[in-house]
GUZA-247957 format. One record per residue (C-alpha): residue in three letters; x, z, y. Coordinates in steps of 0.05 Angstrom, whole numbers, padded with zeros to 5 digits, always signed. Layout:
# residues N
ALAXZY;...
//
This chain:
# residues 167
SER+00666-00716+00189;LEU+00641-00687+00111;ALA+00564-00720+00121;VAL+00608-00788+00133;ALA+00660-00783+00093;SER+00607-00755+00032;SER+00569-00830+00035;TYR+00645-00853+00022;ASN+00645-00834-00038;PRO+00610-00863-00087;ILE+00629-00921-00060;LEU+00693-00903-00073;PHE+00687-00865-00136;VAL+00659-00939-00170;ALA+00722-00975-00150;ALA+00764-00928-00178;ALA+00723-00912-00237;GLY+00731-00997-00251;LEU+00810-00991-00227;ALA+00810-00955-00270;PHE+00775-00984-00330;LEU+00800-01061-00305;PHE+00866-01026-00323;TYR+00865-00990-00393;ARG+00822-01043-00412;LEU+00863-01091-00399;GLU+00931-01057-00435;CYS+00898-01027-00494;GLU+00882-01077-00556;ASP+00863-01018-00605;ARG+00774-01040-00604;VAL+00749-00967-00618;ARG+00795-00946-00559;GLY+00775-00996-00513;ASN+00690-00971-00514;GLN+00705-00892-00511;ALA+00741-00914-00440;LEU+00688-00961-00414;LEU+00629-00902-00447;VAL+00671-00870-00402;ALA+00670-00911-00329;LEU+00592-00937-00345;ALA+00573-00872-00350;GLY+00610-00843-00290;ILE+00576-00894-00251;GLY+00517-00899-00273;ALA+00509-00826-00245;THR+00528-00843-00187;LEU+00496-00905-00172;ALA+00437-00865-00190;VAL+00448-00815-00142;VAL+00459-00859-00093;MET+00395-00881-00094;LEU+00357-00816-00124;GLU+00386-00785-00053;VAL+00356-00825-00014;LEU+00285-00819-00044;PHE+00279-00755-00047;ALA+00307-00727+00021;ARG+00333-00653+00027;ARG+00376-00612+00073;ASP+00430-00575+00036;PRO+00423-00494+00049;SER+00485-00505+00099;HIS+00425-00519+00150;VAL+00394-00454+00147;GLY+00350-00446+00204;GLN+00326-00509+00208;ASP+00258-00533+00205;SER+00255-00565+00132;VAL+00304-00537+00086;GLY+00296-00524+00038;GLN+00233-00590+00042;PHE+00230-00659+00009;MET+00224-00711+00057;PHE+00213-00776+00024;LEU+00249-00834+00040;ALA+00308-00809+00092;SER+00365-00856+00110;ASP+00407-00796+00141;PRO+00462-00764+00112;ALA+00453-00688+00128;LEU+00396-00694+00086;GLN+00415-00728+00016;SER+00431-00655-00021;PHE+00384-00677-00085;PRO+00402-00686-00137;SER+00464-00657-00133;GLY+00517-00719-00139;ILE+00577-00681-00152;ALA+00539-00638-00223;ALA+00518-00716-00244;THR+00584-00749-00244;SER+00616-00680-00272;ILE+00572-00677-00322;ALA+00558-00757-00345;LEU+00638-00748-00343;ALA+00643-00679-00384;ALA+00595-00704-00431;SER+00621-00768-00448;TYR+00696-00764-00452;GLY+00673-00709-00497;THR+00640-00757-00539;ALA+00698-00807-00534;ASN+00749-00750-00543;PRO+00715-00694-00597;GLU+00775-00650-00590;ARG+00794-00643-00508;ALA+00706-00635-00509;ARG+00702-00561-00499;ASP+00753-00580-00450;ALA+00727-00627-00407;TRP+00663-00589-00416;ALA+00695-00529-00376;LEU+00716-00581-00327;GLY+00647-00615-00323;VAL+00604-00543-00309;MET+00660-00510-00254;LEU+00657-00572-00218;ALA+00579-00579-00218;VAL+00568-00510-00200;SER+00624-00515-00137;PRO+00571-00534-00099;VAL+00515-00487-00096;ILE+00566-00431-00086;ALA+00601-00469-00033;CYS+00530-00463+00000;VAL+00514-00559-00002;CYS+00475-00543-00046;PHE+00416-00510-00083;LEU+00415-00484-00147;SER+00351-00547-00170;ASP+00403-00589-00136;ALA+00457-00572-00187;LEU+00412-00573-00247;ALA+00378-00633-00226;GLY+00441-00673-00226;ALA+00465-00639-00283;ALA+00401-00652-00321;LEU+00423-00724-00299;GLY+00482-00735-00306;PHE+00470-00717-00394;ALA+00411-00756-00397;ILE+00461-00822-00372;SER+00516-00809-00400;ASP+00463-00794-00474;ALA+00438-00864-00450;CYS+00508-00909-00456;ARG+00526-00867-00513;ARG+00452-00887-00557;GLY+00467-00950-00522;PHE+00540-00961-00549;ARG+00512-00941-00602;SER+00449-00980-00618;LEU+00508-01050-00606;GLY+00548-01029-00659;MET+00609-01012-00613;PRO+00641-00964-00642;LEU+00663-00901-00609;THR+00709-00862-00666;ALA+00762-00901-00715;PRO+00734-00909-00787;SER+00757-00856-00834;GLU+00808-00859-00882;GLY+00756-00857-00927;SER+00715-00920-00917;LYS+00767-00975-00905;
//
């Protein structure tokens, strides 16, 4: 069923992102490119894990259950996958990946953001989450990506190559 499949998506995403990063990092001799790959992987994994925790804490039935009691109302500490639509995991992960990829590759940032926004609004269009779920997910994804970027900069891990004049 869709509910069962969606409960496995975070685990599959974290595993896939981790493997992709490891394969890239093993082949990457350029420190900046390795840091960029790590930034994107950490932002995506962080957003996914944050959503998994928040969906249990702030449970809400999605719009596909219209006509049932408690549609749109929050229930705290619920483990039923049918009650896990807030915040939107798709929105959080897609915006986290778009923001971090845009930071790592400024020349492709517009494309990354366009794809991220399209993916973030798709659950609203498909009526599987409320607009507030998608907005909260997008804000969460951006905040996690920004925290990762700030963390990299505070640790002195370069995300851009030094300019020719500074060599």
